[in-house]
C-alpha positions, 0 to 999 in steps of 0.5 A, spaced: 071 917 321 073 922 326 071 929 324 066 927 319 061 932 321 065 937 322 063 943 318 067 944 312 068 949 306 069 947 299 074 950 295 077 950 288 084 951 285 086 958 282 081 960 277 085 965 273 092 962 273 094 966 267 094 972 271 100 970 275 107 970 273 108 963 272 101 962 269 102 967 264 109 965 262 107 957 261 101 959 257 105 963 252 110 957 252 104 952 251 101 956 245 108 956 242 108 948 243 101 947 240 098 946 247 102 941 249 105 941 257 112 942 259 116 936 263 123 935 266 125 929 270 128 931 277 132 924 279 137 928 284 134 927 291 137 934 293 134 937 287 128 935 289 128 938 296 131 944 293 125 945 287 120 944 293 123 950 297 124 954 291 117 953 288 114 955 294 118 961 295 116 963 288 108 962 289 104 968 288 097 966 289 096 959 291 099 953 294 096 946 294 100 940 297 098 932 297 102 927 301 102 920 304 108 922 309 110 929 311 116 928 316 117 932 322 125 932 320 129 937 318 127 937 311 120 937 313 121 943 318 124 947 312 118 946 308 113 947 313 117 954 314 117 956 307 109 954 307 109 959 313 113 965 309 108 964 303 102 965 307 105 971 311 105 974 304 098 972 302 098 966 298 093 961 300 096 954 302 092 948 302 095 941 305 092 934 305 096 929 308 095 922 310 095 919 317 097 912 316 104 912 317 106 918 322 111 918 327 113 923 333 114 930 330 110 929 324 104 933 327 108 939 326 105 940 319 098 940 323 100 945 327 100 950 321 092 949 321 088 955 323 094 960 321 092 966 316 091 963 309 093 956 311 088 950 312 090 943 313 086 937 312 087 929 314 085 924 309 081 918 313 084 919 320 085 915 326 081 917 332 087 916 336 092 922 334 098 919 338 104 915 336 103 909 340 104 903 336 100 899 341 094 903 341 094 905 333 095 897 332 088 896 337 084 901 333 086 898 326 084 891 329 077 894 330 076 898 324 081 895 319 076 896 313 076 903 314 083 904 316 087 900 311 084 905 306 090 910 305 092 916 300 098 915 297 098 921 292 104 925 292 103 932 289 105 940 289 102 945 285 104 952 285 099 958 282 095 952 278 101 953 273 107 948 275 107 942 279 111 936 282 108 929 281 112 923 282 114 918 288 117 922 293 114 923 300 117 929 304 123 927 309 130 927 309 131 920 306 126 921 300 131 927 298 137 922 299 140 927 305 140 921 311 146 917 311 142 912 315 137 911 309 137 914 302 131 912 297 132 913 289 126 916 286 124 921 281 119 928 281 116 930 274 116 938 274 110 939 270 108 946 267 102 948 262 095 945 261 097 939 265 098 943 271 090 945 271 089 937 270 093 936 276 089 941 280 083 938 278 085 932 282 087 935 288 080 939 288 077 932 288 080 929 294 080 936 298 073 936 297 072 929 298 068 926 305 075 923 307 079 930 307 078 932 315 080 939 317 086 938 322 082 942 327 077 937 328 082 932 330 084 933 338 091 933 337 090 939 332 086 943 337 092 947 340 094 953 336 101 953 334 106 957 338 108 964 334 116 965 333 120 971 332 124 972 326 130 972 330 128 965 333 126 963 326 133 964 323 136 961 329 132 955 327 133 955 320 141 955 321 141 950 326 137 945 321 141 947 315 148 945 320 145 938 321 143 937 314 150 939 312 153 933 315 154 929 309 158 935 307 153 939 302 152 946 304 144 946 303 143 954 305 148 956 299 144 951 294 137 954 296 140 961 295 142 959 289 135 958 286 137 952 282 134 948 280 128 952 280 131 958 276 134 954 271 127 951 269 124 957 269 129 961 265 130 955 260 137 953 262 135 946 264 131 943 258 124 942 258 121 937 254 114 939 251 109 933 250 102 930 250 101 927 257 095 924 261 093 925 268 091 918 271 089 918 278 084 914 282 078 917 285 078 918 292 072 913 293 076 908 290 073 902 293 066 904 291 069 904 284 072 898 284 066 894 287 061 898 282 057 902 287 060 908 284 062 911 277 070 914 277 077 912 275 082 907 277 089 909 274 091 901 274 087 900 268 090 906 264 097 903 266 095 896 264 092 899 258 098 902 256 102 896 258 098 891 253 099 896 247 107 895 248 110 891 242 117 890 243 120 892 250 117 894 257 122 897 263 119 897 270 122 900 276 118 899 282 120 898 290 115 892 290 113 887 286 107 883 288 102 882 282 095 880 282 093 874 278 091 878 272 097 882 272 101 876 272 097 874 266 098 880 262 106 879 263 105 872 261 101 874 255 106 880 253 112 875 253 108 870 249 108 876 244 115 877 244 115 883 248 122 884 252 120 885 260 125 888 264 124 889 272 128 893 277 126 892 284 129 891 291 134 886 293 133 883 300 139 887 303 136 894 300 129 892 302 125 898 305 119 893 307 121 886 309 113 884 309 113 887 302 119 883 300 117 877 303 111 877 298 115 878 292 119 872 294 113 868 291 113 871 284 121 871 282 121 864 280 114 864 276 116 871 273 123 868 271 120 862 268 116 867 263 122 870 261 122 876 265 128 879 266 129 881 274 134 885 277 135 887 284 138 894 287 144 893 291 144 897 298 151 899 296 153 902 289 159 901 285 157 907 281 153 912 283 151 914 276 144 914 275 143 914 283 141 921 284 145 922 290 153 924 291 158 919 292 159 922 299 152 919 301 153 913 297 158 910 301 154 909 307 151 903 304 144 905 305 141 906 298 134 903 297 129 904 291 122 908 292 121 910 284 116 908 280 116 908 273 115 904 266 118 905 259 113 903 254 117 901 247 121 907 249 116 912 246 112 913 252 113 913 260 109 913 266 111 916 273 107 916 279 106 914 286 103 907 284 107 901 286 107 894 282 103 891 288 096 889 290 096 895 296 097 900 290 092 897 286 086 895 291 088 899 298 091 906 296 089 911 292 095 913 287 096 919 282 101 919 276 102 921 269 103 917 262 107 922 257 108 921 250 115 922 249 121 918 246 126 923 249 123 922 256 123 915 255 130 915 252 132 919 259 128 914 263 131 908 259 138 911 260 137 911 268 134 904 268 141 902 264 145 905 269 141 902 275 141 895 273 149 895 271 152 889 274 156 894 279 149 896 282 144 891 282 144 883 282 141 880 276 137 874 278 137 868 274 134 861 275 139 855 276 136 848 275 140 842 279 145 839 274 143 832 272 136 832 275 130 834 270 125 834 276 129 837 281 128 844 285 129 850 281 134 855 285 136 862 284 143 865 283 144 873 284 150 875 279 153 882 280 160 885 280 164 887 286 171 890 286 171 890 278 170 882 279 164 878 277 161 874 283 155 869 283 151 868 290 147 862 291 145 864 297 140 871 297 144 877 299 142 880 305 145 885 311 145 879 316 142 872 318 137 875 322 134 879 316 134 872 312 130 869 318 125 875 318 123 875 311 123 867 311 118 867 317 114 873 314 113 869 307 109 864 311 104 869 312 101 869 305 098 876 305 099 879 298 093 882 298 095 887 304 102 888 300 
């Protein structure tokens, strides 16, 4: 691993968070709620972006960020500028990013390393720091056993007192601002004792052998250019002008302080509940093989699913279950549990390779009695979508959220997809929250997203008059207020259908 021998200094989360304004406030509120933690679900993409900028601007002592993707687009640069401002007022900033899915421009976050108060580390980096797909592909080919192991966690912690955890990466599409691509996703704003538990997982990753200082990598050896306040203000205005293209004034939204100010003041309701942080160990592969003791979060999610008595709702962009997960679902169905899954349709698929793996499981799942819904790329109703009608009209809606609702009493939110990559090849993090109130909110969003005008209901259609004939699939939906049934899988075009069919011949489910 490049930079593995580079000198590193271990560091830990804030020792006395109660001495900060946020820490003191939420320690008092937690005491008033019997030591429970407070939660609020942020499903609106723009609010997810605004909350991050405003939380960073509110930090007094420490900021810890952990992300699989940190794009160098407008939202990524604005967040980078917010981190720079925080460091300039004395906040210690630690950022841990993965290196598996970077594109040109993403290196802007690494350029912050070495500024006073800022330290950047890269999880399991490539030796090649450029963005040539050929060179990255060749390096992966010769070192796949190491480079296939990625950190998929998403986490932001302020003053060891409040946090955001969920499925969103950093980038325009994850905040539903990009007309070319918008992802439905969720953040869980978390406050109180749970923030310290989340901080402990960050420290574990930050001090692990996989976290390589950015200055140990060749591309990060060049120091960042200094920028005057005048240059910074011009850049911010220019970025906001670009982001305002869908018709929203983000400058005014950030200045308003919402939604963060409403969360802190109590104008937006917080749900106080008992919760559990579930997280893979940084050395997940060694834990799986039995060579090291540690945590595997899929075990906690499977245990919660195994206790379900009546109903489980699932939202996941990818459905590529392992054999024992298929058995778990089958056992639940035999116990009479209703299982409803919302995932991506072909036309809205964020990754065709993963979609090609999912195609092999549709018929077996439906035969077990699992109800399948596939999200459409163009919504008929934006309720529950997390974005405005103006941005929805571009018809590039896709799914990135990962959540489970157990008996409408408990919920899981996090970074883990229902696929074999999340189980074996990525590290993940999430929360299981015991709260009927949050479960009801999550179920309400699920119902809105699976509504006939927003999703296809996938069903089995047996050939008429043929007991042993091939089972076919149909896709039911509603378009322009009228029921429609497709006997051919909905897709953007014929090329997309051909590509996914060819990919489905590979049978590489373990990589998906």
